N, C-alpha and C positions, 0 to 999 in steps of 0.2 A: 129267442132271438135268431134271426136268419143269418147263417154264415155266408161270407162273401168270398168269391174267387175272382181275382182280376187276372185275365189270361192274355197272353200274347205281349208281354212286356219286353222291351228291347233296350231301353235306356235307363241310366241311373237316376234321373230326375223323376220319371214316372213310377219306377219301382219305389223310390223314396215316398212319392205321394200316396201310393197304395199301402205302404207300411205305416206311415205316419197317420193315416186315417183309420188304421186298424183292420186292414184286409186279413182274413183268416187263411187264405190260400193265394199264392201268386204262381203264375204259369209261364213256362218257357215253351214256345212252339218249336219243335224240332221236325220240320217238314218243309223241304226246299221249295215246294210250289206255293207256299203261304207268304203273303206280304209281311207276316210276322215272324218268319223263320229266324232262328238264331242257332249257330253251330254249338254243339255241346261244350266245347272248350270256352267259347265266349260266354255262354250261359253260366258256366261254372264261376267265372270271374265276377259277372254281374250279380248273380244271385246269392253270393256268399253274404251280402249284406242282409239277406232275408232269413238266414239260418238262425233258428231260435226265436224269431219274431213271427214268422208265418210259415205254413207248410208249403214246401216247394214242390211244384207239379211239372213233370216233363210231358208235354202233349205230343203224341205220336200218331202215325197212321200206318198200320200194318208194318211195324218195325221188325227187322230181322234180328237174329241173335247178336250179330256183330254190333249193330247200332245200340241195342239194349245194354250190351257190355260197356260200350263207350260212354253211354249216358251215366251208367252206374259208377264208372271209374272216375269221370270228370265231375259231373253235376251233383252226384249223390242225392237224387231227389227223395222226398218222402213218399211221393205217389207218381205212378206212371198212368197217364190218361190215354186209353186206347180209343182212337177215333176213326178206325177203319172197319173192315168186315171180318175182323179176327173172330174165330169160334171160341166159345166160352172156355174150352180146355187150355187155350193159349195162356190163360191167366196164371196157371201153375208155373210155366216156363218163365213168365215175366217176373214173378216173385223170386224164383230160384236164381235167375240171372242178375237181378237188381237189388234184392232185399227190400223192395218198395212195396207199398200197397198199390191196389189196382182200382182205378176209376174207369168205367166203361160208358162211353157215350153212345146213345141209341137215337137214331133219327126217327122223328115223329111227324106224321102228317094226318093220320087217321086212327081210329080205335084199334084197328088190326095191328098196328105197329108196336103195340105194348106186348104183344106175344113174345117178343124176343127178350123181354125183361125177366120172364120166368126162368130161363136157363142161366142168365147171367147173375141172378140173385144168389145162387149157390157158389159163384165163383169170384165176384167183385166185392171190394170193400164199399164202394159207392156206386150208384148208378147216375147217369146224366141224361136228362131228356132234352134233346136239341132238336131244332126244326130241320126237317128233311130238306136238303138244298134243292133248288129248283132244277128242272131238267137242263142238262147241258153244263151244269156247274162242274168245275174241276177241283173244287174244294169240298171237303166233307162238312164244313162248318165255317163259322166266322163270316157269314155272308149278310148278316143283318136281318134275316128273316125270322119271324116267329110263327108258332102254330097256335091252334085254337087251345087257349089255356083251360077251357072248360073240360077238355078231355082228361085232365088231371084232378078235377074236382072230386072229392070223396074217395080217391084212390089211396090205398095204402100198400107199402112195399116192405119186404124184409130187411132191406138195407137203406141207409140214409141216401138221399138223393138230391141232385142239383136240378134247378130249372135253368135252361139256357136257350139261346135263340132269339135274337132281336130285342133283347132287354136293353133299356136306356134308363138314365136318371128320371126321364119324364114318365115312363110307363111302369117302373118297377113296383110302385105301390099298388097299382091295380092288379099287376101279375101276381103279387103275393096274396092279395085279398082273395083272388079267385083260387089259386092252387094251394095256398098255405105251405109253400115249398120250405123245407128246412134250410136249404142252401140255394144260392143263386150264382150263376156264372156270367161273366160279361167280357166282351172283347171289342167288337166293332162299335158297340154302343157307347164307349167312352173314347172314341177316335174323332179326329177332324178330317182324316183321310185314311184309306186303307193302310193299316200298319202304323199310323201315327197317333199315339196315345196323348190324351189331354189331361194334364194333372188336375185341372178344375172339374172336369167331368168325372174322373175317377173319385175325387172327394165328394162330389154331389151324389154319386151312385151309392157310395157307402154310407153317407149320411141319411139318405132316404131309407136304406134298409134298416138303420138303427132306430129310425122313428116309426117304422112300421110294425 
């Protein structure tokens, strides 16, 4: 069964939709430039409803120690997702400061981009293969782009991994058929506008995963 992460949740109703449909991971984006940004103190209040029902993930981009400590103190996530250009050794400090596991997102456009996975497999609990953003983008992810899923066909990794980037309820079945991903992550694909999640699309995405 493919495990599902619904990322960038900011409202109680869409978090409830993710939980009620059986999401395995729910994500809070702590990155002010993102349309899905939520402050750690607000995320702590919202995501308390998920504790014990799904694993809580704080998504960050090159977080400094102060931010990591704030996230750990308020949100108390199960995982920290690193979505910047952090070096692999940064994972040790993340664990020390937060007590959380580490998910490392790696941008993919071509075969060569998988080289970064080698170093991270020794440091992260999970890898995430996301589409490399287009030139000029100010965001490291969540832009609705996908990469060539055939790049993942027949690959194996030492860590469990997520497929991300441009996934939707409409294309998820095809993506999983090609990649056989053990986990899938969605954000913009279940939105009606940047940062505006849709409960119906969240449910459809999870139901598709369960049928595949």
